[in-house]
C-alpha positions as CSV (number, residue, x, y, z in Angstrom):
1,X,141.2,-17.5,240.4
2,X,142.7,-14.6,242.6
3,X,144.3,-15.5,245.7
4,X,142.2,-15.3,248.8
5,X,142.9,-12.7,251.6
6,X,144.2,-9.5,249.6
7,X,145.6,-8.1,252.9
8,X,147.3,-10.1,255.8
9,X,149.3,-9.1,259.0
10,X,152.3,-10.5,260.5
11,X,154.2,-9.4,263.3
12,X,157.7,-10.2,263.7
13,X,160.9,-9.3,265.7
14,X,164.4,-8.1,264.1
15,X,165.6,-11.8,265.2
16,X,163.5,-12.7,262.2
17,X,165.1,-10.6,259.6
18,X,164.1,-12.6,256.6
19,X,160.1,-13.9,258.0
20,X,159.5,-16.1,254.7
21,X,158.0,-18.9,256.7
22,X,155.3,-16.6,258.0
23,X,154.5,-15.1,254.7
24,X,154.5,-18.1,252.8
25,X,152.0,-19.5,255.5
26,X,150.1,-16.5,255.3
27,X,150.0,-16.3,251.5
28,X,148.2,-19.5,250.2
29,X,146.2,-19.4,246.9
30,X,142.7,-21.0,246.5
31,X,143.5,-23.1,243.6
32,X,147.1,-22.8,242.4
33,X,149.4,-23.9,245.3
34,X,151.5,-21.8,247.7
35,X,153.8,-18.6,247.2
36,X,157.3,-18.7,246.9
37,X,158.9,-15.5,248.3
38,X,162.0,-14.7,246.5
39,X,162.9,-11.3,248.1
40,X,163.9,-10.7,251.5
41,X,163.7,-7.3,253.6
42,X,166.5,-5.9,255.8
43,X,165.5,-5.4,259.4
44,X,167.3,-2.5,261.0
45,X,168.2,-3.7,264.5
46,X,167.0,-2.3,267.8
47,X,163.5,-1.3,266.5
48,X,161.0,-4.0,267.1
49,X,158.2,-5.3,266.8
50,X,157.5,-4.8,263.1
51,X,154.3,-5.2,261.7
52,X,154.1,-6.6,257.6
53,X,151.3,-5.7,255.8
54,X,151.6,-7.3,252.5
55,X,149.4,-6.6,249.7
56,X,148.7,-9.1,246.8
57,X,148.7,-7.8,243.4
58,X,150.2,-5.1,241.2
59,X,149.0,-2.2,243.1
60,X,151.5,-0.1,245.0
61,X,149.9,0.7,248.3
62,X,152.7,3.5,248.8
63,X,155.4,5.3,247.2
64,X,158.5,3.1,248.2
65,X,161.6,4.5,249.4
66,X,163.3,1.6,247.7
67,X,165.1,2.2,244.5
68,X,164.8,-1.3,243.5
69,X,161.2,-1.8,244.2
70,X,160.2,-1.9,240.6
71,X,163.0,-3.7,239.1
72,X,163.1,-6.6,241.9
73,X,159.2,-7.1,242.2
74,X,157.7,-6.1,238.8
75,X,160.3,-7.0,236.5
76,X,159.9,-10.5,236.3
77,X,157.5,-11.7,233.8
78,X,155.0,-14.4,235.1
79,X,155.5,-13.6,238.4
80,X,152.7,-12.3,241.0
81,X,154.1,-9.6,243.2
82,X,153.8,-9.1,246.9
83,X,154.2,-5.5,248.3
84,X,155.2,-5.4,251.8
85,X,154.6,-2.2,254.1
86,X,156.7,-2.2,257.5
87,X,155.3,-0.6,260.6
88,X,156.8,-0.2,263.9
89,X,155.2,-0.7,267.5
90,X,154.0,2.8,267.4
91,X,152.1,2.0,263.6
92,X,154.2,4.5,261.8
93,X,155.7,3.1,258.7
94,X,159.5,2.8,258.8
95,X,161.1,4.0,255.6
96,X,164.5,2.8,256.8
97,X,163.3,-0.6,256.3
98,X,163.8,-2.2,252.6
99,X,160.0,-3.0,252.3
100,X,160.1,-5.2,249.0
101,X,159.1,-8.7,248.7
102,X,158.6,-10.7,245.5
103,X,156.2,-13.6,245.4
104,X,155.3,-16.2,242.8
105,X,152.7,-19.1,242.5
106,X,154.4,-22.4,242.3
107,X,152.5,-24.3,239.4
């Protein structure tokens, strides 16, 4: 069973530099429990709010500016990846933010 809701949107402020709680609440699976967020993002101060649009699955929704994206989010066997796109208040993607999140389903 795949996870429900392939696309979810959450808005946070720079004060929540690690919005793992919001992501964990938004990414719940139909049968296999909840997500465990194992990576965090670095939010650039002074630019808010950001909109986090995270995708469940192995497809990259964009060419990531983060050099560690592939290793950190796709290099762990048995993990289901979560790719996060970060948008500023005007709706433009902010490539100055590390957009990598990793997630795994807790058995």
